N, CA, C and O atoms as a printed pandas DataFrame, in Angstrom:
     atom_number atom_name residue_name chain_id  residue_number  x_coord  y_coord  z_coord
0              1         N          UNK        A               1  -13.895   47.162   29.995
1              2        CA          UNK        A               1  -13.293   46.315   29.230
2              3         C          UNK        A               1  -12.846   45.098   29.564
3              4         O          UNK        A               1  -12.660   44.113   28.849
4              5         N          UNK        A               2  -12.675   45.269   30.839
5              6        CA          UNK        A               2  -12.459   43.717   31.577
6              7         C          UNK        A               2  -13.553   42.986   31.403
7              8         O          UNK        A               2  -13.378   41.878   30.897
8              9         N          UNK        A               3  -14.928   43.386   31.759
9             10        CA          UNK        A               3  -16.213   42.910   31.819
10            11         C          UNK        A               3  -16.332   42.187   30.248
11            12         O          UNK        A               3  -16.978   41.153   30.076
12            13         N          UNK        A               4  -15.708   42.797   29.297
13            14        CA          UNK        A               4  -15.867   42.432   27.925
14            15         C          UNK        A               4  -14.997   41.278   27.500
15            16         O          UNK        A               4  -15.350   40.346   26.777
16            17         N          UNK        A               5  -13.779   41.469   28.062
17            18        CA          UNK        A               5  -13.169   39.968   27.688
18            19         C          UNK        A               5  -13.419   38.808   28.628
19            20         O          UNK        A               5  -13.339   37.639   28.250
20            21         N          UNK        A               6  -13.748   39.193   29.959
21            22        CA          UNK        A               6  -14.242   38.350   30.555
22            23         C          UNK        A               6  -15.556   37.459   30.142
23            24         O          UNK        A               6  -15.716   36.280   30.457
24            25         N          UNK        A               7  -16.572   38.354   29.283
25            26        CA          UNK        A               7  -17.708   37.795   28.640
26            27         C          UNK        A               7  -17.422   37.109   27.554
27            28         O          UNK        A               7  -18.267   36.320   27.133
28            29         N          UNK        A               8  -16.410   37.235   27.004
29            30        CA          UNK        A               8  -15.781   36.780   25.753
30            31         C          UNK        A               8  -15.178   35.554   26.254
31            32         O          UNK        A               8  -15.601   34.478   25.830
32            33         N          UNK        A               9  -14.083   35.601   27.249
33            34        CA          UNK        A               9  -13.771   34.253   27.286
34            35         C          UNK        A               9  -14.941   33.362   28.048
35            36         O          UNK        A               9  -14.524   32.204   28.067
36            37         N          UNK        A              10  -15.767   33.411   28.452
37            38        CA          UNK        A              10  -16.756   32.617   28.792
38            39         C          UNK        A              10  -17.422   32.349   27.577
39            40         O          UNK        A              10  -17.384   31.152   27.291
40            41         N          UNK        A              11  -18.048   33.095   26.729
41            42        CA          UNK        A              11  -18.522   32.458   25.205
42            43         C          UNK        A              11  -17.419   31.644   24.919
43            44         O          UNK        A              11  -17.720   30.453   24.845
44            45         N          UNK        A              12  -16.176   31.920   24.725
45            46        CA          UNK        A              12  -15.369   31.275   23.830
46            47         C          UNK        A              12  -15.503   29.680   24.700
47            48         O          UNK        A              12  -15.846   28.663   24.097
48            49         N          UNK        A              13  -15.213   29.688   26.000
49            50        CA          UNK        A              13  -15.369   28.292   26.752
50            51         C          UNK        A              13  -16.461   27.328   26.514
51            52         O          UNK        A              13  -16.441   26.119   26.286
52            53         N          UNK        A              14  -17.493   28.251   26.637
53            54        CA          UNK        A              14  -18.774   27.448   26.317
54            55         C          UNK        A              14  -18.904   26.912   24.936
55            56         O          UNK        A              14  -19.532   25.859   24.818
56            57         N          UNK        A              15  -18.362   27.526   23.771
57            58        CA          UNK        A              15  -18.195   27.250   22.632
58            59         C          UNK        A              15  -17.485   25.915   22.678
59            60         O          UNK        A              15  -18.164   24.923   22.413
60            61         N          UNK        A              16  -16.505   25.797   22.909
61            62        CA          UNK        A              16  -15.405   25.461   22.879
62            63         C          UNK        A              16  -15.667   23.863   23.443
63            64         O          UNK        A              16  -15.532   22.817   22.808
64            65         N          UNK        A              17  -16.041   24.031   24.702
65            66        CA          UNK        A              17  -17.145   22.773   25.260
66            67         C          UNK        A              17  -17.805   22.245   24.633
67            68         O          UNK        A              17  -17.782   21.014   24.605
68            69         N          UNK        A              18  -18.801   23.101   23.753
69            70        CA          UNK        A              18  -19.646   22.364   22.980
70            71         C          UNK        A              18  -19.541   21.712   21.772
71            72         O          UNK        A              18  -20.235   20.781   21.363
72            73         N          UNK        A              19  -18.384   22.412   21.094
73            74        CA          UNK        A              19  -17.818   21.855   20.068
74            75         C          UNK        A              19  -17.373   20.295   20.577
75            76         O          UNK        A              19  -17.949   19.288   20.165
76            77         N          UNK        A              20  -16.442   20.276   21.379
77            78        CA          UNK        A              20  -15.628   19.188   21.819
78            79         C          UNK        A              20  -16.380   17.923   22.341
79            80         O          UNK        A              20  -15.962   16.776   22.180
80            81         N          UNK        A              21  -17.804   18.334   23.133
81            82        CA          UNK        A              21  -18.635   17.585   23.224
82            83         C          UNK        A              21  -19.435   16.874   22.398
83            84         O          UNK        A              21  -19.733   15.715   22.689
84            85         N          UNK        A              22  -19.909   17.500   21.210
85            86        CA          UNK        A              22  -20.538   17.226   19.679
86            87         C          UNK        A              22  -19.638   16.298   19.381
87            88         O          UNK        A              22  -20.040   15.141   19.265
88            89         N          UNK        A              23  -18.484   16.542   19.225
89            90        CA          UNK        A              23  -17.213   15.747   18.451
90            91         C          UNK        A              23  -17.404   14.433   19.256
91            92         O          UNK        A              23  -17.831   13.441   18.666
92            93         N          UNK        A              24  -17.206   14.400   20.132
93            94        CA          UNK        A              24  -17.360   12.967   21.179
94            95         C          UNK        A              24  -18.407   12.162   20.632
95            96         O          UNK        A              24  -18.316   11.008   20.214
96            97         N          UNK        A              25  -19.718   13.127   20.699
97            98        CA          UNK        A              25  -20.999   12.378   20.665
98            99         C          UNK        A              25  -20.814   11.674   19.375
99           100         O          UNK        A              25  -20.964   10.454   19.303
100          101         N          UNK        A              26  -20.516   12.352   18.427
101          102        CA          UNK        A              26  -20.984   11.883   16.880
102          103         C          UNK        A              26  -19.615   11.224   16.394
103          104         O          UNK        A              26  -19.458   10.919   15.212
104          105         N          UNK        A              27  -18.578   11.005   17.411
105          106        CA          UNK        A              27  -17.114   10.047   16.816
106          107         C          UNK        A              27  -17.780    8.873   16.287
107          108         O          UNK        A              27  -18.796    8.329   16.721
108          109         N          UNK        A              28  -16.791    8.438   14.906
109          110        CA          UNK        A              28  -17.219    7.317   14.554
110          111         C          UNK        A              28  -17.030    5.733   15.321
111          112         O          UNK        A              28  -16.041    5.513   16.021
112          113         N          UNK        A              29  -17.743    5.034   15.169
113          114        CA          UNK        A              29  -18.100    3.691   15.957
114          115         C          UNK        A              29  -17.004    2.850   16.308
115          116         O          UNK        A              29  -16.933    2.211   17.358
116          117         N          UNK        A              30  -16.002    2.870   15.240
117          118        CA          UNK        A              30  -15.181    1.853   15.990
118          119         C          UNK        A              30  -13.363    2.519   15.466
119          120         O          UNK        A              30  -12.890    2.558   14.330
120          121         N          UNK        A              31  -12.782    2.914   16.663
121          122        CA          UNK        A              31  -11.726    3.200   16.738
122          123         C          UNK        A              31  -10.944    2.214   17.786
123          124         O          UNK        A              31  -11.479    1.225   18.288
124          125         N          UNK        A              32   -9.462    2.670   18.067
125          126        CA          UNK        A              32   -8.530    1.845   18.491
126          127         C          UNK        A              32   -9.454    1.369   20.048
127          128         O          UNK        A              32   -9.568    0.197   20.407
128          129         N          UNK        A              33   -9.950    2.383   20.694
129          130        CA          UNK        A              33  -10.824    1.780   21.985
130          131         C          UNK        A              33  -11.498    0.923   21.717
131          132         O          UNK        A              33  -11.364    0.065   22.589
132          133         N          UNK        A              34  -12.265    0.587   20.903
133          134        CA          UNK        A              34  -13.173   -0.484   20.801
134          135         C          UNK        A              34  -12.493   -2.088   20.673
135          136         O          UNK        A              34  -12.987   -3.154   21.041
136          137         N          UNK        A              35  -10.961   -1.773   19.903
137          138        CA          UNK        A              35  -10.151   -3.010   20.414
138          139         C          UNK        A              35  -10.254   -3.744   21.615
139          140         O          UNK        A              35  -10.308   -4.973   21.672
140          141         N          UNK        A              36  -10.287   -2.722   22.878
141          142        CA          UNK        A              36  -10.292   -3.050   24.197
142          143         C          UNK        A              36  -11.244   -3.226   24.497
143          144         O          UNK        A              36  -11.327   -3.583   25.672
144          145         N          UNK        A              37  -12.283   -3.139   23.886
145          146        CA          UNK        A              37  -13.610   -3.443   24.296
146          147         C          UNK        A              37  -13.911   -4.790   23.960
147          148         O          UNK        A              37  -14.590   -5.542   24.659
148          149         N          UNK        A              38  -13.317   -5.110   22.725
149          150        CA          UNK        A              38  -13.217   -6.836   22.420
150          151         C          UNK        A              38  -12.986   -7.754   23.931
151          152         O          UNK        A              38  -13.555   -8.841   24.035
152          153         N          UNK        A              39  -12.045   -7.184   25.162
153          154        CA          UNK        A              39  -11.870   -8.064   25.740
154          155         C          UNK        A              39  -13.040   -8.200   26.853
155          156         O          UNK        A              39  -13.062   -9.124   27.666
156          157         N          UNK        A              40  -13.973   -7.210   26.795
157          158        CA          UNK        A              40  -14.984   -7.441   27.703
158          159         C          UNK        A              40  -16.192   -8.119   27.277
159          160         O          UNK        A              40  -17.194   -8.230   27.984
160          161         N          UNK        A              41  -16.068   -8.567   26.103
161          162        CA          UNK        A              41  -17.317   -9.454   25.293
162          163         C          UNK        A              41  -17.475  -10.951   25.738
163          164         O          UNK        A              41  -16.384  -11.402   26.085
164          165         N          UNK        A              42  -18.290  -11.674   25.816
165          166        CA          UNK        A              42  -18.271  -12.691   26.350
166          167         C          UNK        A              42  -18.176  -13.577   24.937
167          168         O          UNK        A              42  -18.398  -13.033   23.855
168          169         N          UNK        A              43  -17.854  -14.874   25.035
169          170        CA          UNK        A              43  -17.852  -15.766   23.828
170          171         C          UNK        A              43  -18.577  -15.857   22.767
171          172         O          UNK        A              43  -18.233  -16.049   21.601
172          173         N          UNK        A              44  -19.844  -15.676   23.332
173          174        CA          UNK        A              44  -20.831  -15.631   22.247
174          175         C          UNK        A              44  -20.906  -14.340   21.175
175          176         O          UNK        A              44  -21.079  -14.364   19.957
176          177         N          UNK        A              45  -20.692  -13.088   22.175
177          178        CA          UNK        A              45  -20.602  -11.731   21.448
178          179         C          UNK        A              45  -19.370  -11.746   20.698
179          180         O          UNK        A              45  -19.359  -11.175   19.607
180          181         N          UNK        A              46  -18.136  -12.426   21.209
181          182        CA          UNK        A              46  -16.909  -12.171   20.740
182          183         C          UNK        A              46  -17.109  -13.218   19.173
183          184         O          UNK        A              46  -16.244  -12.981   18.330
184          185         N          UNK        A              47  -17.984  -14.121   18.849
185          186        CA          UNK        A              47  -18.080  -14.874   18.022
186          187         C          UNK        A              47  -18.657  -14.197   16.779
187          188         O          UNK        A              47  -18.238  -14.204   15.622
188          189         N          UNK        A              48  -19.839  -13.549   17.376
189          190        CA          UNK        A              48  -20.541  -12.555   16.689
190          191         C          UNK        A              48  -19.822  -11.171   15.737
191          192         O          UNK        A              48  -20.095  -10.756   14.611
192          193         N          UNK        A              49  -18.687  -10.659   16.885
193          194        CA          UNK        A              49  -18.125   -9.758   16.348
194          195         C          UNK        A              49  -17.236  -10.397   15.260
195          196         O          UNK        A              49  -17.147   -9.877   14.148
196          197         N          UNK        A              50  -16.582  -11.524   15.585
197          198        CA          UNK        A              50  -15.807  -11.994   14.517
198          199         C          UNK        A              50  -16.505  -12.017   13.045
199          200         O          UNK        A              50  -16.069  -11.402   12.072
200          201         N          UNK        A              51  -17.744  -12.894   13.060
201          202        CA          UNK        A              51  -18.640  -12.680   11.787
202          203         C          UNK        A              51  -18.917  -11.157   11.488
203          204         O          UNK        A              51  -18.815  -10.982   10.274
204          205         N          UNK        A              52  -19.151  -10.292   11.983
205          206        CA          UNK        A              52  -19.120   -8.904   11.364
206          207         C          UNK        A              52  -18.119   -8.501   10.676
207          208         O          UNK        A              52  -18.294   -7.910    9.610
208          209         N          UNK        A              53  -16.904   -8.752   11.169
209          210        CA          UNK        A              53  -15.745   -8.350   10.821
210          211         C          UNK        A              53  -15.186   -9.058    9.427
211          212         O          UNK        A              53  -14.646   -8.412    8.529
212          213         N          UNK        A              54  -15.412  -10.543    9.392
213          214        CA          UNK        A              54  -15.668  -11.284    8.368
214          215         C          UNK        A              54  -16.510  -10.865    7.104
215          216         O          UNK        A              54  -16.072  -11.052    5.969
216          217         N          UNK        A              55  -17.477  -10.411    7.297
217          218        CA          UNK        A              55  -18.822   -9.683    6.515
218          219         C          UNK        A              55  -18.025   -8.453    5.647
219          220         O          UNK        A              55  -17.962   -8.165    4.452
220          221         N          UNK        A              56  -17.531   -7.966    6.720
221          222        CA          UNK        A              56  -16.394   -6.562    5.980
222          223         C          UNK        A              56  -15.190   -6.960    5.357
223          224         O          UNK        A              56  -14.517   -6.296    4.569
224          225         N          UNK        A              57  -14.968   -8.149    5.797
225          226        CA          UNK        A              57  -13.496   -8.410    5.223
226          227         C          UNK        A              57  -13.681   -9.062    3.929
227          228         O          UNK        A              57  -12.798   -8.899    3.087
228          229         N          UNK        A              58  -14.889   -9.910    3.597
229          230        CA          UNK        A              58  -15.396  -10.251    2.229
230          231         C          UNK        A              58  -15.675   -9.219    1.195
231          232         O          UNK        A              58  -15.533   -9.502    0.005
232          233         N          UNK        A              59  -16.152   -7.768    1.665
233          234        CA          UNK        A              59  -16.044   -6.993    0.634
234          235         C          UNK        A              59  -14.858   -6.078    0.376
235          236         O          UNK        A              59  -14.528   -5.600   -0.710
236          237         N          UNK        A              60  -14.361   -5.940    1.381
237          238        CA          UNK        A              60  -12.517   -5.247    1.432
238          239         C          UNK        A              60  -11.864   -5.759    1.968
239          240         O          UNK        A              60  -11.632   -5.474    3.143
240          241         N          UNK        A              61  -11.110   -7.039    1.139
241          242        CA          UNK        A              61  -10.053   -7.747    1.841
242          243         C          UNK        A              61   -8.769   -7.255    2.374
243          244         O          UNK        A              61   -7.963   -7.904    3.040
244          245         N          UNK        A              62   -8.662   -5.769    1.916
245          246        CA          UNK        A              62   -7.095   -5.236    2.521
246          247         C          UNK        A              62   -7.661   -4.457    3.481
247          248         O          UNK        A              62   -6.790   -3.696    3.902
248          249         N          UNK        A              63   -8.786   -4.266    4.077
249          250        CA          UNK        A              63   -9.238   -3.104    5.143
250          251         C          UNK        A              63   -8.199   -3.520    6.319
251          252         O          UNK        A              63   -7.996   -4.621    6.830
252          253         N          UNK        A              64   -7.641   -2.310    6.557
253          254        CA          UNK        A              64   -6.448   -2.461    7.832
254          255         C          UNK        A              64   -7.097   -2.605    8.936
255          256         O          UNK        A              64   -6.630   -3.481    9.663
256          257         N          UNK        A              65   -8.232   -1.925    9.423
257          258        CA          UNK        A              65   -8.824   -1.983   10.639
258          259         C          UNK        A              65   -9.499   -3.420   10.851
259          260         O          UNK        A              65   -9.329   -4.049   11.896
260          261         N          UNK        A              66  -10.105   -3.790   10.025
261          262        CA          UNK        A              66  -11.115   -4.862    9.963
262          263         C          UNK        A              66   -9.896   -6.056   10.262
263          264         O          UNK        A              66   -9.974   -6.862   11.189
264          265         N          UNK        A              67   -8.998   -6.006    9.485
265          266        CA          UNK        A              67   -7.806   -7.271    9.606
266          267         C          UNK        A              67   -7.236   -7.416   11.108
267          268         O          UNK        A              67   -6.913   -8.454   11.685
268          269         N          UNK        A              68   -7.207   -6.314   11.500
269          270        CA          UNK        A              68   -6.358   -5.836   12.736
270          271         C          UNK        A              68   -7.689   -6.031   13.626
271          272         O          UNK        A              68   -7.354   -6.475   14.725
272          273         N          UNK        A              69   -8.687   -5.903   13.556
273          274        CA          UNK        A              69   -9.730   -6.158   14.505
274          275         C          UNK        A              69  -10.296   -7.806   14.662
275          276         O          UNK        A              69  -10.896   -8.395   15.561
276          277         N          UNK        A              70   -9.756   -8.233   13.244
277          278        CA          UNK        A              70  -10.056   -9.980   13.628
278          279         C          UNK        A              70   -8.935  -10.401   14.464
279          280         O          UNK        A              70   -9.223  -11.113   15.427
280          281         N          UNK        A              71   -7.639  -10.074   14.263
281          282        CA          UNK        A              71   -6.604  -10.514   14.723
282          283         C          UNK        A              71   -6.625  -10.321   16.487
283          284         O          UNK        A              71   -6.095  -11.122   17.258
284          285         N          UNK        A              72   -7.188   -9.367   16.802
285          286        CA          UNK        A              72   -7.441   -9.075   18.234
286          287         C          UNK        A              72   -8.629   -9.608   18.851
287          288         O          UNK        A              72   -8.518   -9.788   20.063
288          289         N          UNK        A              73   -9.645   -9.882   18.375
289          290        CA          UNK        A              73  -10.766  -10.822   18.398
290          291         C          UNK        A              73  -10.124  -12.061   18.834
291          292         O          UNK        A              73  -10.056  -12.552   19.961
292          293         N          UNK        A              74   -9.496  -12.622   17.286
293          294        CA          UNK        A              74   -8.999  -14.107   17.947
294          295         C          UNK        A              74   -7.896  -14.046   19.034
295          296         O          UNK        A              74   -7.617  -15.144   19.515
296          297         N          UNK        A              75   -7.410  -13.287   19.377
297          298        CA          UNK        A              75   -6.199  -12.918   20.207
298          299         C          UNK        A              75   -7.207  -13.263   21.929
299          300         O          UNK        A              75   -6.963  -14.150   22.747
300          301         N          UNK        A              76   -8.233  -12.278   21.983
301          302        CA          UNK        A              76   -9.127  -12.428   22.967
302          303         C          UNK        A              76   -9.543  -13.743   23.285
303          304         O          UNK        A              76   -9.511  -14.187   24.433
304          305         N          UNK        A              77  -10.078  -14.615   21.926
305          306        CA          UNK        A              77  -10.600  -15.744   22.251
306          307         C          UNK        A              77   -9.403  -17.130   22.510
307          308         O          UNK        A              77   -9.627  -18.278   22.895
308          309         N          UNK        A              78   -8.102  -16.461   22.121
309          310        CA          UNK        A              78   -6.914  -17.511   22.485
310          311         C          UNK        A              78   -6.698  -17.449   23.878
311          312         O          UNK        A              78   -6.301  -18.401   24.551
312          313         N          UNK        A              79   -6.948  -16.373   24.287
313          314        CA          UNK        A              79   -7.026  -16.453   26.060
314          315         C          UNK        A              79   -7.501  -17.612   26.659
315          316         O          UNK        A              79   -6.859  -18.179   27.544
316          317         N          UNK        A              80   -8.396  -17.945   26.317
317          318        CA          UNK        A              80   -9.330  -19.370   26.825
318          319         C          UNK        A              80   -9.031  -20.338   26.010
319          320         O          UNK        A              80   -9.155  -21.343   26.710
320          321         N          UNK        A              81   -8.661  -20.721   24.787
321          322        CA          UNK        A              81   -8.255  -21.841   24.143
322          323         C          UNK        A              81   -7.256  -21.467   22.768
323          324         O          UNK        A              81   -7.472  -21.554   21.560
324          325         N          UNK        A              82   -6.265  -21.089   23.431
325          326        CA          UNK        A              82   -4.733  -20.938   22.601
326          327         C          UNK        A              82   -4.708  -21.940   21.207
327          328         O          UNK        A              82   -4.551  -21.564   20.045
328          329         N          UNK        A              83   -4.860  -22.978   21.576
329          330        CA          UNK        A              83   -4.571  -24.354   20.596
330          331         C          UNK        A              83   -5.642  -23.842   19.236
331          332         O          UNK        A              83   -5.253  -23.731   18.074
332          333         N          UNK        A              84   -6.851  -23.615   19.650
333          334        CA          UNK        A              84   -7.732  -23.397   18.561
334          335         C          UNK        A              84   -7.466  -22.047   17.860
335          336         O          UNK        A              84   -7.307  -22.008   16.640
336          337         N          UNK        A              85   -7.413  -20.837   18.703
337          338        CA          UNK        A              85   -7.406  -19.687   18.434
338          339         C          UNK        A              85   -6.163  -18.866   17.776
339          340         O          UNK        A              85   -6.045  -18.134   16.793
340          341         N          UNK        A              86   -5.324  -19.327   18.762
341          342        CA          UNK        A              86   -3.738  -18.344   18.376
342          343         C          UNK        A              86   -3.312  -18.401   17.059
343          344         O          UNK        A              86   -2.701  -17.547   16.416
344          345         N          UNK        A              87   -3.757  -19.661   16.679
345          346        CA          UNK        A              87   -3.154  -19.616   15.142
346          347         C          UNK        A              87   -3.978  -18.403   14.020
347          348         O          UNK        A              87   -3.495  -17.739   13.102
348          349         N          UNK        A              88   -5.031  -18.453   14.421
349          350        CA          UNK        A              88   -5.918  -17.324   13.584
350          351         C          UNK        A              88   -5.503  -15.962   13.902
351          352         O          UNK        A              88   -5.394  -15.030   13.105
352          353         N          UNK        A              89   -5.238  -15.950   15.412
353          354        CA          UNK        A              89   -4.721  -14.662   15.692
354          355         C          UNK        A              89   -3.395  -14.037   14.853
355          356         O          UNK        A              89   -3.236  -12.951   14.296
356          357         N          UNK        A              90   -2.612  -15.081   14.995
357          358        CA          UNK        A              90   -1.348  -14.893   14.349
358          359         C          UNK        A              90   -1.424  -14.567   12.815
359          360         O          UNK        A              90   -0.594  -13.906   12.190
360          361         N          UNK        A              91   -2.455  -15.092   12.366
361          362        CA          UNK        A              91   -2.728  -14.978   10.861
362          363         C          UNK        A              91   -3.205  -13.843   10.504
363          364         O          UNK        A              91   -2.759  -13.402    9.445
364          365         N          UNK        A              92   -4.293  -12.970   11.276
365          366        CA          UNK        A              92   -4.118  -11.830   10.805
366          367         C          UNK        A              92   -3.722  -10.866   11.458
367          368         O          UNK        A              92   -3.968   -9.743   11.018
368          369         N          UNK        A              93   -3.103  -10.992   12.512
369          370        CA          UNK        A              93   -2.259   -9.825   13.202
370          371         C          UNK        A              93   -0.904   -9.807   12.393
371          372         O          UNK        A              93   -0.313   -8.738   12.240
372          373         N          UNK        A              94   -0.538  -10.678   12.009
373          374        CA          UNK        A              94    1.090  -11.052   10.906
374          375         C          UNK        A              94    0.430   -9.892    9.632
375          376         O          UNK        A              94    1.146   -8.944    9.310
376          377         N          UNK        A              95   -0.944  -10.066    8.980
377          378        CA          UNK        A              95   -1.211   -9.541    7.973
378          379         C          UNK        A              95   -1.205   -7.946    8.508
379          380         O          UNK        A              95   -0.516   -7.182    7.831
380          381         N          UNK        A              96   -1.837   -7.437    9.540
381          382        CA          UNK        A              96   -1.865   -6.364    9.999
382          383         C          UNK        A              96   -0.778   -5.413   10.011
383          384         O          UNK        A              96   -0.670   -4.233    9.679
384          385         N          UNK        A              97    0.345   -6.685   10.714
385          386        CA          UNK        A              97    1.508   -5.688   10.647
386          387         C          UNK        A              97    2.509   -5.777    9.433
387          388         O          UNK        A              97    3.651   -5.317    9.417
388          389         N          UNK        A              98    2.020   -6.295    8.660
389          390        CA          UNK        A              98    2.529   -6.345    6.995
390          391         C          UNK        A              98    2.217   -5.261    6.442
391          392         O          UNK        A              98    2.946   -4.607    5.697
392          393         N          UNK        A              99    0.845   -4.939    6.851
393          394        CA          UNK        A              99    0.088   -3.446    6.356
394          395         C          UNK        A              99    0.900   -1.894    7.013
395          396         O          UNK        A              99    1.267   -0.880    6.419
396          397         N          UNK        A             100    0.953   -2.257    8.381
397          398        CA          UNK        A             100    1.508   -1.428    8.997
398          399         C          UNK        A             100    2.431   -1.245   10.387
399          400         O          UNK        A             100    2.187   -0.887   11.539
400          401         N          UNK        A             101    3.626   -1.685    9.653
401          402        CA          UNK        A             101    4.659   -1.983   10.386
402          403         C          UNK        A             101    5.039   -1.172   11.681
403          404         O          UNK        A             101    5.731   -1.698   12.553
404          405         N          UNK        A             102    4.470    0.408   11.817
405          406        CA          UNK        A             102    4.468    1.227   12.691
406          407         C          UNK        A             102    3.529    0.845   13.944
407          408         O          UNK        A             102    3.794    1.150   15.107
408          409         N          UNK        A             103    2.565    0.238   13.590
409          410        CA          UNK        A             103    1.487    0.148   14.713
410          411         C          UNK        A             103    1.702   -0.672   15.715
411          412         O          UNK        A             103    1.411   -1.865   15.628
412          413         N          UNK        A             104    2.304   -0.074   16.926
413          414        CA          UNK        A             104    2.804   -0.777   18.063
414          415         C          UNK        A             104    1.785   -1.797   18.448
415          416         O          UNK        A             104    2.056   -2.997   18.400
416          417         N          UNK        A             105    0.505   -1.308   18.864
417          418        CA          UNK        A             105   -0.443   -1.884   19.485
418          419         C          UNK        A             105   -0.577   -3.446   18.314
419          420         O          UNK        A             105   -0.111   -4.436   18.878
420          421         N          UNK        A             106   -0.783   -3.558   17.767
421          422        CA          UNK        A             106   -0.735   -4.901   16.505
422          423         C          UNK        A             106    0.455   -5.670   16.892
423          424         O          UNK        A             106    0.429   -6.870   17.162
424          425         N          UNK        A             107    1.670   -4.802   16.908
425          426        CA          UNK        A             107    2.991   -5.748   17.382
426          427         C          UNK        A             107    2.914   -6.098   18.539
427          428         O          UNK        A             107    3.575   -7.118   18.733
428          429         N          UNK        A             108    2.310   -5.649   19.585
429          430        CA          UNK        A             108    2.040   -6.305   20.961
430          431         C          UNK        A             108    1.500   -7.359   20.939
431          432         O          UNK        A             108    1.908   -8.315   21.598
432          433         N          UNK        A             109    0.191   -7.403   19.965
433          434        CA          UNK        A             109   -0.757   -8.278   20.188
434          435         C          UNK        A             109   -0.343   -9.612   19.461
435          436         O          UNK        A             109   -0.496  -10.760   19.878
436          437         N          UNK        A             110    0.220   -9.191   18.269
437          438        CA          UNK        A             110    1.252  -10.126   17.355
438          439         C          UNK        A             110    2.140  -10.956   17.939
439          440         O          UNK        A             110    2.303  -12.114   17.554
440          441         N          UNK        A             111    2.876  -10.343   19.058
441          442        CA          UNK        A             111    3.599  -11.120   19.900
442          443         C          UNK        A             111    3.319  -11.859   20.696
443          444         O          UNK        A             111    3.832  -12.952   20.934
444          445         N          UNK        A             112    2.359  -11.274   21.265
445          446        CA          UNK        A             112    1.581  -12.175   22.472
446          447         C          UNK        A             112    0.668  -13.310   21.582
447          448         O          UNK        A             112    0.501  -14.172   22.444
448          449         N          UNK        A             113    0.173  -13.670   20.696
449          450        CA          UNK        A             113   -0.530  -14.352   19.956
450          451         C          UNK        A             113    0.605  -15.470   19.534
451          452         O          UNK        A             113    0.383  -16.680   19.571
452          453         N          UNK        A             114    1.882  -14.867   19.120
453          454        CA          UNK        A             114    2.610  -15.917   18.619
454          455         C          UNK        A             114    3.294  -16.441   19.853
455          456         O          UNK        A             114    3.728  -17.584   19.717
456          457         N          UNK        A             115    3.482  -15.909   20.960
457          458        CA          UNK        A             115    3.810  -16.688   22.367
458          459         C          UNK        A             115    3.061  -17.885   22.592
459          460         O          UNK        A             115    3.505  -19.027   22.712
460          461         N          UNK        A             116    1.392  -17.333   22.652
461          462        CA          UNK        A             116    0.469  -18.263   22.922
462          463         C          UNK        A             116    0.049  -19.682   21.693
463          464         O          UNK        A             116   -0.796  -20.574   21.621
464          465         N          UNK        A             117    0.911  -19.320   21.094
465          466        CA          UNK        A             117    0.788  -20.259   19.987
466          467         C          UNK        A             117    1.997  -21.405   20.146
467          468         O          UNK        A             117    1.815  -22.622   20.143
468          469         N          UNK        A             118    3.358  -20.667   20.294
469          470        CA          UNK        A             118    4.427  -21.315   20.908
470          471         C          UNK        A             118    4.363  -22.248   22.065
471          472         O          UNK        A             118    5.124  -23.215   22.107
472          473         N          UNK        A             119    3.434  -21.994   23.074
473          474        CA          UNK        A             119    3.022  -22.654   24.150
474          475         C          UNK        A             119    2.266  -23.939   24.082
475          476         O          UNK        A             119    2.270  -24.921   24.823
476          477         N          UNK        A             120    1.514  -23.614   22.812
477          478        CA          UNK        A             120    0.697  -25.098   22.772
478          479         C          UNK        A             120    1.328  -25.971   21.838
479          480         O          UNK        A             120    0.726  -26.978   21.465
480          481         N          UNK        A             121    2.419  -25.715   21.434
481          482        CA          UNK        A             121    2.954  -26.952   20.281
482          483         C          UNK        A             121    4.096  -27.348   20.787
483          484         O          UNK        A             121    4.751  -28.223   20.221
């Protein structure tokens, strides 16, 4: 009986591992982790990402994730040129915050962008 239970547990663990592995492989491309990846892009790549977000926003102007992504992308650019990019970051992050007031990540970026913008005026 113990051998049967051990074999069942082993099959269960292997199956669970395969399910988790498969879920990670086929997870959607854009999630919260991608916002952190924006920090690692160089200026040119970040500009391309902003263009991609803007194209999506043209098709769906109220898409929360795209608005948030634009705000974070502009925030990232504002770290090098706050005078130019902080106002855009504040614009998009304030829109994202209005849509979802419970997103703490958006709130943090919004506060940071507002501070960067205040330092330039």
